[in-house]
N, C-alpha and C positions, 0 to 999 in steps of 0.2 A: 539424744539428749546428753549422753556421756561425752560425745565428741565436742558438743557445744561447751560444756563445763570445762573440759580439758583445754580447749583452745583459749577460753577466757582466762583460765589459770596461767597458762603459758605467757599470754600477752601481758598480764599484770606482773608476772615474774620478770619479764624483759624490762619493764619500766623501772622496777626496783634495782635491777642489775646495772642499769644505765645511770643510776644515781638520783632518780626522781624519788620524792619522799612519799608519794601516795598516788594511787591510780584507781579511778572509778569509772563505771560504764552505765549509760542510761539509754532508754529507748527514745528516738527522736520524735517526740510529740510537740504539739503547740504549747508554748509557755504562756498560757492565757492570763494568769494572775500577774506575772512579771511584765507582760506586754501592756496591760491596762495601767500598771504602775508607771511604766516608762512614758506612756502617752500623757498621763496626768502630770508627771514631773516636767516634761517638756512644755506642756501647756502653761504651767506655773512659772516658766522661764527660770528654772533652777540650774540650767546648764550654762549660764553666762553666754559667752560668744562662741561656744563650741557648736557652731551651726551644723557641722558634719554629723552630729548625733541625730539630727532630724531626718536624715536621708534613709530611705528604704527601711523604715521601722518595722514593716510587716515581715520583711525577710529576716530580721534579727530574731523574731519570735519563733520561727520554725525553719531549721536548716534545710528541710526537704524542699522548701519553695525555691531555693537557689541551687540545691544539690540533691536532685531526686533519687540518687543512688543510695543516699544515707540510710543505713539500717541500725547503726549504733553510734553513739557519741561517747568518745573516750576523753576523760579529763585527767591531766597530769599536774601534780603540784610539786613545786621546787622551792624549798625554804631558802630565804635570804637573810635570816637572822644572823648577825655577825658574831664571830667569836669574841671580838673586843669592841666595846662601845666607844663612841667619840668622847674626847676630853670634855667633861662637863663645864670646864671653865672657858671653853672656846667662845669667841665673840659670835661666831656664826654656827648654825647647826645644819648638818647634812642628813637627809633622809636615809634610813638604813638601806633601802633598796638601791641607793646610789653609791654605796661604799665601794662597789667593785666595778667591773666592766659593764658596758651597755647590755642590759638583760635581753633586749630584742634579738641581738645577734647570737648571744649565748643560747637562749632558749630555742630559737629557730634551728640552730645547728644540732642541738640535743634532740629536738623533735624529729629532725631528719634521720638521726641515728635510730630513733625508736621505730620510725616507719620502716627503715631497712631491716630491723630486727623482726618486725611483724611479718614482713614479706618472706622471711625464711620459714615462717609457720604457714602462711597462706600466700604462695608465690604470685597468684594472679589477682590479688585483692586491690581495691581502690582505696586510697587514704589521702586525706588532705588536712594539713595542719594550720592552726591559727594561733598567733601570739599577739595579745594586746590589739585585737582587730575590732574594728567597728562593725563587722559583719556578724559577730557572735556575742551573745550575752554570756560572757565567760563565767561570772560569779553564779549566775542563775543555773547554768549547766553543771557547774561544780557541785552546787547544792543538790540538784536533781540526781547527780551521780553518787550521792551519799557521802561526800567528802567534807561535809560541814553544814552549817546553817548561816543564813544571812542575818547578821547582828543588827542592833539598833543603829550602829555606825555605818550601815549599808555595806560592810565588808563581809566576806566569807570567813567564818570562824571554824577552825578545825580543833577538836578537843585535844589533840596532841601537838599541833603545830602553831596554834594560835591563829593569827591573821597575817603573819609575816612570810608570805610566799608568792611566787609567780604562778600564773595559770596558763597552761597550754591545752588547747582543744584539738582533738583529732576526730574528723568525721571519716567513717568507713562504710563500705558495703558489706562488711562481715557481720552476720547476725550473731550476737553474743549474749551471754547471761547478764541480765541487768541488775544493778544494785538498787537498793531502796533509799529514799531520802531519810535523813536523821531528824530527830526532834529538835526544835529550837530551844536551846538551853539558856537563853538570856534571862528569862524569868523577870524579876522586878529590878534587876541590876541596870543602872544608868551611868556606870562609871565612864563610858566613852563620851556620853553627852556632857557630863560635868568636866571632863578633862580637856575637851576641845577649847583651845585658847582664843578662838575667834567666833565661837558659837555657831559654827557652820552646820552642826547637826541640830536643826531647828526643832525637831521632834523625833521620837523614835522611828527609825527606818526612813528618814527623810533628810537628805543632805542638800544644802544649798551650795552647789559647787562654786558659785561665783564669790563666795566668802571664804572658801577653803585656801589655806596657804599653798597647797600643792597646785591648785588652779592658778593662783596669782603668780607663782614663780615658774610655772611651766607653760600652761595653756594661754594665759592672758598676754596679749601683745602690748 
């Protein structure tokens, strides 16, 4: 037990040393509630023309179905909140996550360094990383890892980082100490719903992606 706790502590420390803002770990169970929500969301056609989200939905809910070696799910958070905000008088607006370089490349490289660090602790371990992947319900796993709760805007909210961060998921065959989910602290607040300029958050915890500005400027052809 002591060895398990010590290895978990070392792995989390490696994440912080590499510049990640938070690290949590969960047992790879079936995400039953999240899976049902996903199926209903797809059934209501809230995903627009993102047909790829309809593929292999059962695999998204349980990583063990695709990777049976999995004994732990590690979630890493990387804040992207900028030091300086865009000029308020600008004609156009740029999303904060796009202020810098492509996060896919940056996070994949950083996750690779994290895996290499973990292998110095457990040399023969199996680890596989995912960044913005259709195979993994990243926000759901981050919540299961105790790194925040899913807000009414359907984003993961961390009490220290807010919701401005990237998520990287690492599956591993290392059995580790698991974190517990945290309480949903949204309460009666509906600031996100009221703030959405296109009313894409049609009701708490339900986003119509086809109305969202991000969808219209990135996903929609």
